[in-house]
N, C-alpha and C positions, 0 to 999 in steps of 0.2 A: 776706785773699784778697779780692779784687776779687767784688761780688757779678754774678751775669750779667745783661747789659740784652737784652731781648726785642727791642724797635723803640724807636729814639732818633732826635728830628730835633734837628740844629743850624743856627739862622740861618733858617729854611726859610723860603721866598716861596712864595706859591701864587696861582691866578688863573685868569682864563680869556685865551685868546690871547696878548695884548700887555701886559693889564692887570692888574698885580697886584692880589688884594684882600686879602690878609693879608699882613703879612711880621715875620721874625725871632720866627717859632713855635719854640718850645723844648719839647720833650715827649719823656715819657719814662716805657714801662712795663716792667715787670721780668716774669720768668716768674711765675705763680700769681698775678698782679695785674689789678686792674682799673681802667682809667685812663678817663673818662665825659668828653667833650666836651657840656656847656650852653653855652646862649646864643639870642638869639633869630631868628626865621626869617630866612633872608637872612646870617647874621652870618657866614658861611664855614666852618659844622663839617663838611658834606656834601663843601666842598673841599676843603678838610683830609682826609679819608679818602680823596675819589677820587683825590689828588695821594699818598698812602700807597699804594695800591694799583695807580698806574700808568696810571690811567685820565686822569690830566691829567699833563703833564709839570712839574718841579719848577721853579720860574720863579728859583732860587737858592739858597743853602744845601745843607744834606746829609742824606739818608736813611740812616741804620744799621741795618742787618737783621742781628740777632746779632752786631754789632761791624763786619760788613763793610757797606761802600758799596754802596746797592743799585744804583748807577748802572754797577758792575761786575760784577755778577752776573746770569746769565742767567735767561732767562724758565723754563726748568725749575727751576735752582735757586731762584728766588722762589715758585714755584709748590709747592714742598715745603716749603716754610717757614712761606709766606704764605697764608690765606685768606680768604675774604670772604663776607658775606651783607649785600648791598647793598640799598636800596630799589626799586630797578628789578626787578621780576621775570622771570625767565625764561620763555619761552613754547615749552615742551618740545612737538612734534607728535606725538602717539599714542604718548605714552612713560607707563608706570606711573611710581611713586613710586620703588621701588627703582630703576629704571633711571636716572631724575634723579640720587638720591644715589650711582649709580655712577658718572658721568661725573666727582665728585671723584678720582676713581681715575686719569685721563687722563693725569696726569704721569708715572705709575709704568707706564703699559702700551706705552708707544712709538706710532709713527706709525699705526698699525691699531687701535688703540683696543680691543682685544680684551679683556677681564678676563680672569683665570686663577681657578681654584678659592680663591686666599689672597685674592684682590682682592676677591672677592664675599664670603669670610667678613666682611673689614673692613667693606663692606655693610653688612651684616648687623647686625654689632656697632655700627657707628655710628647704626642706626635704632635697635636697641634702648636705646642710651644716651640719648637724647633722646623715648623713648617714641614711637616713630613707627613700630612694628611693622606695627600694625592696618591700617595704610594701604598696607601694602607694595604691594600688587598693585593697587591701585586708580590710574584714571587721576590725574593730578597736576591736572587741569583739575576732577575732579569732590569735592574734597577742599575744606575751610573755611580760610579766611586763615590760622586759627591751626596746623590742620595742614601747611600747606605751608610756614611759617616751621620748624617741626620739620623737614621734609624738607630745606629748605635749609641748614640746621643740621648736620642729617646728613653734607650732601654736603660741607660743609666740613669737618668732621672727618675724612670719609676722604681728605683731603690728606694727615693726619696733621703738624698746622702747630702751629709754635713760635707764631706769633703769629695770632692772629683778628681780623680788623677788621669790624665788624658796624654797619650805617648805620640810626638808628632801628628796631630789631629788635622795638619793641612797637607800632608804628605799624599801626593798623586793626584790632587785637586786644581782645578783651573782658576782664574781669578776671581769669577763670578763667585764659587762656593768655598774658596777661600775666606773670603770677606764675610761669607753669610757663616759661615761657621763661626769665625773670631767674633762676630757680631754678636751672637746665640752667646756665646759663651762670657761676653763682657755681660752683656743681659742678663745671664743666669747668676753670675757672682753678685750682682747688685740687688735684683729682684726677689733672689730667695736666700741671700746673705751664704752662699755655699761656699767652703775655702777650696779654691780650685791650683794642682800645681801639674805642671805640662811642660813638654821639650817642643822645643820650634827650631827649624832651621833659619828661617825667612827673617834675618834680624832685623829688617825695616817693621815688620809686622810685629817682633817682639816689642819693640820698643814703643808702640802703639798701641798695644793691647794691656800689656803686664803692669803691677803695682811694683812689683819687685823683681829683681833678675838675680840669677846664680849664673855665675861662668863656673863650669867644670872644665878641667884641664888634664886629666888622665890620673891626678895624683888627689886631688882633693877638691873642693870649692875654693879658688882661689880669690875670688872676689864677690861682693854681696853687695846690693844697693839699688835705688831706684834707678830705672834708665836713663835719668839724665845725670847722675853718677856714673855709671858704667860709660854709656856713649859721649867719653869727651875723652880727649888727647888721643893715645896711640893704642890704648890697653888692648881693644878688641882686634886689633890688627896683629897683635904680639899672642893674643891667646889662638889667632887662627894660621898664625905663622905665615901672614902674608904682608906685603909690605906697606909703608905708611901710606902712598897712594890709589894704593888698590882698593881702600875702602871710604868711604864718607860717612864718619859716626853721625854727623847732625842729620842726612836723610838717610844712612843707610845702603846707599847708592854703591855699587862695584863698579869696578873697572876694569877692563884690561890693560896691559902694561906695555908702551912701545920700546924698541930697542934704542940706543943713544946711537944717534947721525945726525948728521950736516943737515938744516930745514932745506927744504927746495919750495917748499909754499910758504909765503905769510898770511895770515887768518888775522884780519881785523873785526874782532868780537867783540861781545858784552850782553848781559842781560840775557842769557840764554840762546842768543840768537846765532853763536858759534859752536853750537855743542852738536848738532846733526851734521855740520862740516867736518868737526873732528872728529867724529866717528866714522864718515863715509874713507877719510884719507889714512886713518887707522886702518880699517878695512884693506884698502889699496896696498898698503905698506907704502905709503908718503909720508915722509918726514916732514914735519912742520913746527914754525913758531908761530905762536900767539900772542896776541896784545894791542893796544895797549890796555889791562884789565886791571880793575882795582881789587886790592887784597879779598875784599868783602862781596866780590862777583859771584850770582848763582851758578856761572860756568866755570870758577876757577879750578873747584876741584877735577874735572874731567879735562881742564887744559892743561894740569899740572901731570895728571897720570896717562895723556894722550901726546901731548905734544912734547918735541925735542927741546925747545927752548921756550922760556914765558916771560915776557917783559913786563910789568906790574907794578904798581903804584900803592901807596898806603890808603884807607877808604877814607873819603869823603874830602879828598886831597885835592890838588890840580895835579893834571897828570906832567905837566912841568917842560921843560925845554931838554933835562938830561934824559928823560925817560922817551921824548920823541926822537932825539939824536940815536939814542940808541936803537928805537924800533927802525929809523930811517934805513941805519947802517945795515942792520940784519936785512931790511928790503933789496939791498943793494945786493946781500948774498945770496937771494932768493931766486928762485927761475920765473913763479908767479905768485900773486897778490888775490886773496878773494876776500871782498867784504859783504858779509851778509846784513849788515846795518844800513839802515835806512833814514834812521830819526839821530839824530846826534843832540845830547843833550849839554847845558852850561859850562859841565865839569868833562864832557867827552869831547871839545873845539879840537884836541891833539890827534884824536884818531879823524876827525873831518878831516885832519891837515894830511892824514897818512895817506888818506883816500886820494886826495889831488896829487902827493907826491908819488903814489902808484899809477896813476891815470899817465901824468906827465913822463913815467920811464916805460910806459908801455906793456906796465907788467899786470896789470889790472884784469882778471877775467872772471863773468859772471858765474863760471861752472866750470869743474873739470876736462879737460878737454880729453 
């Protein structure tokens, strides 16, 4: 049995006016799944979404909605199948949030736009689904950005869509609302079997919420795959034009880069204990060395990005005399040693020896002076 497809593009070309921005765009999202577009600003993510939602004309290729060519569908048929929440916010005058959500029922109520009892029931259910009931009677202008995003998502749900398009749904939201919105989107995809296509700037969130990720590079979709396939190696760094150490693909963390310089401080770190020290030294523009770290240590990515020098050894191996000798030589060249570690394991005896060496040299400091 052939698996259903919510939305599919075939050799799609998109752009503005007569200028094609992206070509040969091949995307596919199935019911219950989330496809996320990532890529730098201006790469064409919003252009793809605006073409899918018919705000822009298709400049080539096909758009298939539930296996039907969208060019052959009426506006009413599309409105009953596909809904959207775009970055351009509506400006309803003197409307409560419940009334704003109610506009999502317009494809079902005819030219007069009068909602019946069953329509208002759908409105209330949609608001409850995204936890927006508490603002139902408030003016749309009086609520926060996070609450507005919930209201707009509820409006989209009122259309009873099979496909939902979201352009940067987490923009301008604080941490709590970002998580709430994405958790709602993830739940809706699964519970209602909605095919969702959206764009996101937050790569760490994209890798957590998406089933499939499409990389948009300004010419087309340069890579398509699961988060596990996309966020490995250095491809994402190349896509955004940043250095290899500026981004940790496994966690989605971003790091500021430090200038090359002779280390003045040696940090004996490991297990994440050294990271706050790294960041403080970087803020104060004090070049430092970090070690001895295992290659798989959780703070290794931060050390590589922030430190002028990193002394490391293979994972799960003994640190050994060679690494210890190199670290002592580096300490000799530094003015200060900082050791945030308080516990040293069996494989970490070399760092305990470094701590004693720093004490004997009179270079150990608890904090920066």
